[in-house]
C-alpha positions in Angstrom: -114.3 59.9 64.3 -117.1 62.2 65.3 -116.9 66.0 64.7 -119.4 68.3 66.4 -120.3 71.7 64.8 -121.2 73.8 67.8 -119.9 71.4 70.4 -120.5 73.8 73.4 -124.3 73.6 72.9 -125.9 72.0 75.9 -127.3 68.9 74.2 -124.3 68.7 71.8 -121.8 68.6 74.7 -123.9 65.9 76.4 -123.9 63.8 73.3 -120.2 64.3 72.6 -119.3 63.1 76.1 -121.5 60.0 75.7 -119.8 59.0 72.4 -116.4 59.6 74.0 -117.4 57.2 76.8 -118.3 54.6 74.3 -114.8 54.7 73.0 -115.1 56.9 69.9 -112.7 59.7 68.9 -114.6 63.0 69.4 -113.6 66.5 68.5 -115.6 69.7 67.8 -115.7 73.4 67.2 -117.4 76.5 68.6 -116.9 80.1 69.5 -113.8 80.9 71.6 -115.7 82.6 74.5 -116.2 80.4 77.6 -119.5 78.6 77.9 -120.2 76.5 81.0 -120.4 73.2 79.1 -116.8 73.4 77.9 -115.5 72.5 81.4 -117.1 69.0 81.2 -115.8 68.6 77.6 -112.3 69.4 78.6 -112.5 67.1 81.6 -113.4 64.3 79.2 -110.4 65.1 77.0 -112.4 66.4 74.1 -110.6 69.0 72.0 -112.5 72.2 71.0 -111.4 74.1 67.9 -112.4 77.5 66.6 -114.8 77.4 63.6 -113.0 76.7 60.3 -114.3 74.8 57.2 -110.8 73.2 57.0 -111.6 71.4 60.2 -113.8 69.0 58.3 -111.8 65.8 57.6 -112.6 62.9 55.3 -114.5 59.8 56.6 -115.9 61.7 59.6 -119.4 61.5 61.1 -120.5 65.1 61.5 -123.1 66.2 64.1 -124.5 69.6 63.3 -125.8 71.8 66.1 -129.3 73.2 65.7 -128.2 76.8 65.9 -126.1 76.4 62.7 -128.0 76.7 59.4 -127.2 75.1 56.1 -125.3 78.2 54.9 -122.8 78.0 57.8 -119.3 77.4 56.3 -118.5 74.3 58.3 -121.9 72.8 57.5 -121.3 73.5 53.8 -117.9 71.8 54.0 -119.4 68.8 55.7 -122.3 68.4 53.3 -120.1 68.8 50.3 -117.6 66.1 51.4 -118.9 62.8 50.0 -116.9 60.8 52.6 -118.6 62.4 55.5 -121.9 61.2 57.1 -123.9 64.2 58.4 -126.6 64.2 61.0 -128.5 67.0 62.7 -128.2 66.6 66.5 -131.7 65.3 66.9 -131.4 62.9 64.0 -128.4 61.2 65.6 -130.0 61.1 69.0 -133.0 59.3 67.5 -130.8 56.7 66.0 -128.9 56.2 69.2 -132.1 55.7 71.2 -133.0 52.6 69.1 -130.2 50.7 70.9 -131.7 51.0 74.4 -134.9 51.0 76.4 -135.6 54.7 76.1 -137.3 57.3 78.2 -138.1 60.7 76.7 -138.8 63.7 78.9 -140.8 66.4 77.0 -142.6 69.6 77.9 -142.4 73.3 77.4 -140.8 73.8 80.8 -138.9 71.6 83.2 -137.4 69.2 80.7 -133.8 69.4 82.1 -134.8 69.2 85.7 -137.2 66.3 85.1 -134.7 64.4 83.0 -132.1 64.8 85.8 -134.7 63.5 88.3 -135.4 60.5 85.9 -131.8 59.5 85.6 -131.3 59.9 89.4 -134.1 57.5 90.1 -133.5 55.0 87.3 -129.8 54.8 88.2 -130.8 53.5 91.7 -132.4 50.4 90.0 -130.9 49.8 86.5 -127.8 50.8 84.5 -128.9 54.0 82.9 -127.4 56.4 80.3 -128.6 59.9 80.0 -128.5 62.9 77.7 -129.4 66.1 79.5 -129.6 69.7 78.3 -127.1 71.0 80.9 -124.1 69.6 79.1 -124.1 66.3 81.0 -124.2 63.0 79.2 -123.3 59.4 80.2 -123.5 56.2 78.3 -121.6 52.9 78.9 -121.5 49.6 77.0 -123.5 48.1 79.9 -126.3 50.7 79.8 -129.8 49.1 79.5 -131.8 52.3 79.6 -131.3 55.8 78.2 -133.1 59.0 79.5 -133.2 61.8 76.9 -134.3 65.4 77.2 -136.6 65.7 74.2 -137.0 69.2 72.8 -140.0 70.2 70.6 -137.8 73.0 69.0 -138.5 72.8 65.3 -140.2 69.4 65.9 -136.9 67.8 66.7 -138.4 65.4 69.2 -140.4 63.8 66.4 -137.2 61.9 65.5 -137.5 60.0 68.7 -139.6 56.8 69.2 -139.2 56.2 73.0 -140.5 53.2 75.1 -141.7 55.7 77.8 -142.5 59.4 77.7 -143.2 61.9 80.4 -144.8 65.2 79.4 -144.6 67.9 82.0 -146.7 70.6 80.3 -147.6 72.2 77.0 -147.4 75.9 76.6 -146.5 77.6 73.3 -142.9 78.6 72.7 -140.5 78.9 69.7 -143.0 81.3 68.1 -140.5 81.9 65.2 -141.5 78.3 64.1 -144.9 77.3 65.3 -147.8 79.2 63.8 -150.1 79.2 66.9 -151.1 77.2 69.9 -152.9 74.6 67.9 -149.8 74.1 65.7 -147.7 73.7 68.8 -150.1 71.3 70.4 -150.2 69.2 67.3 -146.5 68.7 67.5 -147.0 67.1 71.0 -149.8 65.0 69.7 -147.6 63.6 67.0 -144.9 63.0 69.6 -147.4 60.9 71.7 -148.2 58.9 68.6 -144.5 58.0 68.2 -144.2 56.6 71.8 -143.9 52.8 71.5 -145.0 52.1 75.1 -146.4 54.2 78.0 -147.1 57.9 78.2 -147.3 59.8 81.5 -148.7 63.4 81.3 -149.5 66.3 83.6 -153.2 66.0 83.9 -153.7 69.4 85.5 -152.3 71.1 82.4 -155.0 72.5 80.0 -153.3 71.4 76.8 -152.0 68.1 78.1 -155.6 67.2 78.8 -156.4 67.5 75.1 -153.9 64.8 74.1 -155.5 61.7 72.4 -154.0 58.3 73.1 -156.2 55.9 71.1 -155.3 52.5 72.6 -151.9 53.5 73.9 -151.3 52.9 77.6 -151.3 56.3 79.4 -151.5 57.7 82.9 -152.0 61.3 84.2 -150.2 62.8 87.2 -150.8 66.0 89.1 -152.4 67.6 92.2 -156.0 67.3 91.1 -157.8 64.2 92.3 -159.0 63.3 88.8 -155.4 62.3 87.9 -154.4 58.6 87.9 -151.4 59.5 90.1 -152.2 62.4 92.5 -151.3 63.8 95.9 -153.2 63.9 99.2 -152.3 65.6 102.5 -149.9 68.0 100.6 -147.6 70.1 102.7 -145.4 72.8 101.0 -143.2 75.2 102.9 -139.7 76.8 102.6 -138.1 73.5 103.7 -139.6 71.0 101.3 -142.7 69.2 100.1 -144.5 66.2 101.7 -147.5 64.2 100.4 -149.3 60.9 100.2 -149.2 59.4 96.7 -152.6 58.1 95.5 -153.0 55.8 92.5 -156.6 55.4 91.2 -158.0 56.1 94.7 -155.6 54.1 96.8 -152.7 55.3 98.8 -149.6 53.6 97.7 -146.8 55.5 99.4 -145.8 58.7 101.4 -143.1 61.0 100.1 -141.0 63.7 101.8 -138.9 65.6 99.3 -136.5 68.6 99.5 -138.2 70.5 96.7 -139.5 74.0 97.0 -142.1 75.2 94.5 -145.1 73.7 92.8 -143.2 73.2 89.5 -140.7 70.9 91.2 -143.6 68.9 92.8 -145.1 68.3 89.3 -141.8 67.4 87.8 -141.1 64.8 90.5 -144.6 63.4 90.3 -144.0 62.6 86.6 -140.9 60.6 87.5 -142.5 58.9 90.6 -145.4 57.8 88.3 -142.9 56.4 85.8 -140.8 54.6 88.4 -143.8 53.2 90.2 -145.3 51.9 87.0 -141.9 50.2 86.2 -142.2 48.3 89.5 -139.6 50.2 91.5 -140.0 50.3 95.3 -141.4 53.6 96.7 -139.0 53.9 99.6 -136.0 53.7 97.3 -137.6 56.1 94.8 -138.0 58.6 97.7 -134.4 58.0 98.8 -133.1 58.6 95.3 -135.1 61.9 94.9 -133.7 63.1 98.2 -130.2 62.6 96.8 -131.1 64.7 93.7 -128.7 67.6 93.4 -130.2 69.3 90.4 -128.8 70.0 86.9 -126.3 72.7 86.1 -127.8 76.2 85.8 -131.2 75.2 87.2 -131.7 77.2 90.4 -128.2 76.8 91.6 -127.8 78.7 94.9 -124.5 80.2 96.1 -124.1 82.2 99.3 -121.6 85.0 98.9 -120.9 87.1 102.0 -124.3 88.6 103.0 -125.8 88.1 99.5 -127.3 85.1 97.7 -126.6 84.3 94.1 -129.1 82.1 92.1 -128.3 80.9 88.6 -131.2 79.7 86.6 -131.9 78.8 82.9 -135.3 80.5 82.8 -135.9 82.0 79.4 -139.7 81.8 78.9 -142.0 84.0 81.0 -143.6 81.1 82.8 -140.2 79.9 83.8 -139.2 83.4 85.0 -142.5 83.5 87.0 -142.0 80.2 88.8 -138.4 81.0 89.5 -139.2 84.3 91.1 -142.2 82.8 93.0 -140.0 80.0 94.4 -137.4 82.6 95.4 -140.0 84.6 97.2 -141.2 81.5 99.0 -137.6 80.6 100.0 -136.6 84.2 101.0 -139.9 85.9 102.0 -138.2 88.9 103.8 -135.3 89.6 101.4 -134.8 92.0 98.5 -135.0 90.1 95.3 -133.0 91.4 92.3 -133.8 89.9 88.9 -131.2 89.9 86.2 -132.6 88.6 82.9 -130.9 88.0 79.5 -133.4 86.9 76.9 -132.8 84.4 74.1 -134.5 85.0 70.7 -136.0 88.4 69.9 -139.2 86.7 68.5 -139.8 85.2 72.0 -139.6 88.6 73.7 -141.7 90.3 71.0 -144.5 87.6 71.4 -144.4 87.3 75.2 -143.5 90.9 76.1 -146.4 91.5 78.5 -145.9 88.1 80.1 -142.2 88.8 80.6 -143.2 92.2 82.1 -145.6 90.7 84.6 -143.2 87.9 85.6 -140.2 90.2 86.1 -142.3 92.6 88.2 -142.4 89.9 90.9 -138.9 91.0 91.8 -138.1 94.1 93.8 -135.5 95.3 91.2 -135.1 94.4 87.5 -132.0 94.5 85.4 -132.0 93.5 81.7 -129.2 92.4 79.4 -129.4 92.7 75.6 -129.3 89.9 73.0 -125.9 88.5 72.1 -126.4 84.9 70.8 -125.8 83.8 67.2 -129.5 82.8 66.7 -131.2 85.7 68.6 -132.4 87.4 65.5 -132.2 84.5 63.0 -135.8 84.9 61.9 -135.5 88.6 61.2 -137.2 89.9 64.4 -135.1 93.1 65.0 -135.8 94.5 68.5 -133.4 95.2 71.3 -133.8 94.9 75.0 -135.1 98.5 75.2 -138.4 97.1 73.9 -138.9 95.1 77.1 -137.3 97.7 79.4 -139.8 100.4 78.3 -142.6 98.1 79.6 -141.1 97.7 83.1 -140.9 101.0 85.1 -137.6 101.5 86.9 -135.9 98.6 85.1 -132.3 99.1 84.2 -130.5 98.0 81.0 -127.2 96.6 82.1 -124.0 96.6 80.0 -122.6 93.1 80.0 -119.2 94.1 81.3 -117.4 95.2 84.5 -119.1 98.6 84.4 -122.5 96.8 84.4 -121.3 94.6 87.2 -120.2 97.6 89.3 -123.7 99.2 88.8 -125.4 95.9 89.8 -123.3 95.5 92.9 -124.6 98.9 94.1 -127.8 97.0 95.1 -125.8 95.7 98.1 -127.3 93.0 100.2 -130.0 90.9 98.5 -131.0 87.8 96.5 -129.5 88.1 93.0 -131.4 85.9 90.6 -129.6 85.5 87.2 -131.9 84.1 84.5 -131.0 83.2 81.0 -130.5 80.2 78.7 -127.3 81.9 77.6 -124.0 83.0 79.1 -125.1 85.3 81.9 -122.7 83.8 84.5 -119.8 86.1 83.6 -121.5 89.2 84.9 -122.4 87.3 88.1 -118.7 86.6 88.7 -117.8 90.3 88.0 -120.5 91.4 90.4 -119.0 89.3 93.2 -115.8 91.2 92.7 -117.4 94.6 93.3 -119.5 93.4 96.2 
């Protein structure tokens, strides 16, 4: 039996579903409040308990979520039970990947989106399992490949030794752990050294360009003509993106994709380069990407009366910036209302000016305070007022129905909810008052 401590975590939920599909008995624990991943867990018949050290049973394989430190009561109970085998989430994923031809998707931004693109394309050609950071996971006994979202958080992706890797970008994050930009970059360099086969990397990215590959096979992708895979005759508008794909100076295909925003173009180029190298036919790659529906909580659009609600996972200032830029491109004449809930006080403290500049791309800015179990884990003790004071006319919103009533007073507009945490409840309350 597998027991998951923190089973509602996005990667944890994905892994739990995969193991359930393989025929294992799976159970787990978490906070009682609703999180979007629990719907998929319940659909798969996985029981969710409230935290209690007494939940830990003999002869269980225990998977420990990354938000739960060694002093957490359930973790203590599992570690102290000699009949239990314990793994941190990333440790077990690294072991699981050894059984398949593996594809790791890494990068500071866009991992979930790009992993979803990868599984969408690979599924069109081969039996593919996947582990994605939106709570979705799939793995069957017939799976030949596995696509894994590979997070640099606390160097966890160094437990992975993939056959293929796609790196979308490198921009410092997790500043509570990494000392500086060089320390952060060195983690990616070590990850590259772990790749058993081929590396694809974003060649327009300043830090990706610094990666060293020795004699490892590698290819760059991007818009710039100095990339191995690059675009020509690029057309971008509020309906999609079209381009010719060039490989080492020669046109090899034309693509017309439904993606809006340069970040989605880059993400898709990484997967097109991977699939092309694997010998897959370009017309079918294009068709698969046109069937891409996107991961959960990544720029999900819902029309509601005369308003538009957008739900996005953006939690780094670069992600906030590209989300709001894409929204402005899609809705050039509409009022854009940004609602942002940060994750980790250390990230806000380090990137406060960048968050300020990104959020000011919206017409109105609303901010929610920290509420997650790991927001102040490293001792950084600021609240949302620290950021609000830097953004004139921003409003701190209570995360309840009173806050929703205030937000609804904006009336008609494009409401962009951004957070890696549970921001969707206030969106639902806001609809009620609209």
